[in-house]
N, C-alpha and C positions, 0 to 999 in steps of 0.2 A: 328362575327369578333372581336368585342370589348371584348367579353368574353374570347376568345383565347389570345388576347393581354394582358388582365388583368392577366390571368393565367400565362403566360410567364413572365410577369413583377413581379408577386409574387414569382415565382420560382427563377428568376434572383436576386431579392432582397435578398432572403434567402441564395443563394449561395455566393453572394458578402459579406453578413454579416458574414457567416461562414468563408470565406477566411480572412476577416479582423480580426476576433477574433483569428483565428489560427496563423496569422502573429503576432498579438499583444502578444499572449501567448508565441510564440517562441522567440521574442525579449526580453520579460520579463525574460525568462528562461536563455537566453545567458547573459544578464546583471547581473542577480543574480549569476550565476556561475562565472562570471568574478570577482565579488567582493569577492567571497570566497578565491581566490588566491592572492588578492591584499590587502596590509596593508591600514589602521589599522585593527586589529582583536579585536573583542569584545568577549573575552573569557568568561566573566561572563554571557553574554546573550546566548552564545552557551551552556554553562553548564546548564543554566536554561531550555532551550529548549530541551536539551538532557534528562534531568530528566523528563520533561513533556511528551515527546514522548515515551521514553524508559521505565523508572521505573514505571510511573503511568499507563501505558498501559499494564504492565505485567499481572495483574490479569485477565483481560478480554481475553487477548491472551492465557494465560495458560489454562483457563477453556475451551475455544473454542477448543484448540488443544487436550486436554484430551478427551473430549466427541467426537470429530471427530474421533480420533483413536479408541475409543470403538465402535462407530457405524460402522465404516469401517470394523472392525474385524467381527462384527456380520453379516453385509450384505455380505461380501466376502465369509464368511464360508457357508452361505445359498446358494450362487450361486455355489461355487466350490463343494458343496456336491452332486450336481446333476451330476457331472462328476467324482466323487471320487477323487477329487484333493484338499482336505482340507489342505494338507501340504503346499500349496502355500499361505496360508493366511498371514504368516509372511512376505513373499517376497512382496506381494501386498501392505500391510500396510506400510512398510518402504519405498517402492519406491513411492507410492502415496503421502505420507506425506512429504518426503524430496523434491520431485521434484515439486509438484503442491500445495497440500492442505495446507501445512505449510505456504509458501509465500503468497498465494492468500488469504486465510482466515485471516491470520495476517494483511495483507495489508487492507482488507476490514474493519476489526475491527478498525484499527488505523485510517482509513479514516473517519469512522463515528464519532470517538472520537476527533481526533486531527485536521482533516481538518475543521470540523465545528467550533471547538474552535479558530483556527487561523483566519478563515474568519470572525468570529464575533468580535475577538479582533482588527484586523486590520481595519475591516469595521467601528467599533465604533470610532477608531482613525481618520479615514478618514472623517466621517461626522461630527465630533466634531472639525475638523481643527487641530488635534494634529500632523498629518503628515506634514502639511504645516508649523506648528511651528518648527518642526525639521529642515526643510530646512532653515527657517529664522535664526536658531541658527548655521548655517553652518554644519549641520550633514546630511550626505546623508542617506535618508530613506532606500534605497535599501541595503546599507551597514549595517545599524543599525538594521533594522527590518526583512529583507528578508534573507540575506546571512547567519546569524547564524541559522536560522530555516531550510534552505535548507541543510546545512551541518549536522545539528543534525538529520534530517530525513535520510540522506544517511548513517550515522553512526549507528543510533539506530535500524533501522529495521533489519539489518542482525543479530544482537545480539537477538532481539525478535524472529526472525524466527529460529534461532539455538535452543533456549529454546523450541519453539513450536514443533520443530522436535523431540526433546528428549521426551517431554511430549506426543506428539501424538503416538509415538512408544510405550511409556509406557502404555498409555490407551489401545492400542491393545493388549499388552502383558497381562495386568490384565484381560481383558475379555477372551482372548484366554486360559489362564491358569486356571482361577478360574471358568469360566462358560462353555467353550467349551471343556475342558479336555485335553489341550495340555500339553506336558511335558515342564516345564520351561526351562531346559538347552538345549533341542532340539530347542525350539522356538528362544531362544537368539542366538544359533549357526547359525540357518538359517538366522536370521536377519543380523548378522555380516558378514557372508560369502557372502550374496547377495548384500548388499549395496556397492556402489563404491564411490570413492571420487568425481567423476564427478556429481553424483546425489546430493550430499550435496552442492558442490560448485555452481552448476547451481541454486539451490534454494537460496543461499545466494546472488548471483549476482541479481537474480530477486528481492530479498528483498531490495537491495540497490537502484535499479531502482524505485521500488514501493514507497520507502521512499521519493525519490526525487519528484515523481509525486504527492504524497499526500501533501507534504509541498508546492510544487509549485502551486497547485490548490488552496489551502487554502490561501496562501499569495496573489496570483493573484486576486482572487475574492474579498478578503477583501480590497486589495490596491485600486481596481478600483470600489468599491461600491459607490452608491450615492443614495440620496433620503430619508435620515433619517432612522428611525427604520425599515421601510418597505424594504428599499434598503439593510440593513444589513441582514435581514431575507432571502431575495432572494439570496444574496451572499453566505450565509451559505449553503442553499439548493444546489446551483450550485456547490459549492466546493465539497460537499460530492458525488453528482451525477457524476460530471465530473471526480473526482478522481477514483470512482469505475469503470466507463466505461474505463478509461485509463488503469487501473490495468488489466482488463480482456483483453483488446486489446493487450497491451504490453506482457502479459503472453503468448499469442499465438506467437507473434513475437519472443520473447526470446526462447521459446520452439522450434520453427522452426530453430533458429540459433544453438542451442545446440545439438538437437537430430535428425534433418533431415539428412538422409543419402542418 
């Protein structure tokens, strides 16, 4: 009997802790978003975060997109060849990249790079009492540290994904024309005729949501870190893992919203 009660107590404690964490994250997100639309605005901090998230993440996102497009073209050609449908390679590449692979892979790459960096930076500020010092100086930490990063994530990710879409399609084009023997003009014509505005827009909307989730998890974990260097390390890991899981979960939700008929 005691074993059953202990098991139920453990499960209940885990569920209550998860609900508490979810509620705390939701409140943090709402407060952060509210500070985005309320003055004062810290334009310099927003520009710095935008450069860090967007410009400095461009190389890793670009390389990921190019090689993803190349591999996708090779794999789809191998599969379609079994059904004599090699002409659909261009259609599959552009659809997969714009709808799914561009936003998701760019989001995961940025989560590993930016989510960890934000959690480490804010975590270090928390354990060294710099965030408390901001409050002492009558500066709202949410307004000064969190809101510019959230806005920068929402703005930067769609631009990164747009570039990733172009480079992913380019990677598929290079492999298809130089290795698989496709006619370049035919391949481009099939790509342009097949892709629709909805495909690109849905990917960009996903990117904006993913950018918010990445910066939200990085800021939240860093802002609430404790326990010195070990706590900062744990916050960094939690930020990357949490952002990655949320990206995959919200990818399904958004796909269901856009394309479920």
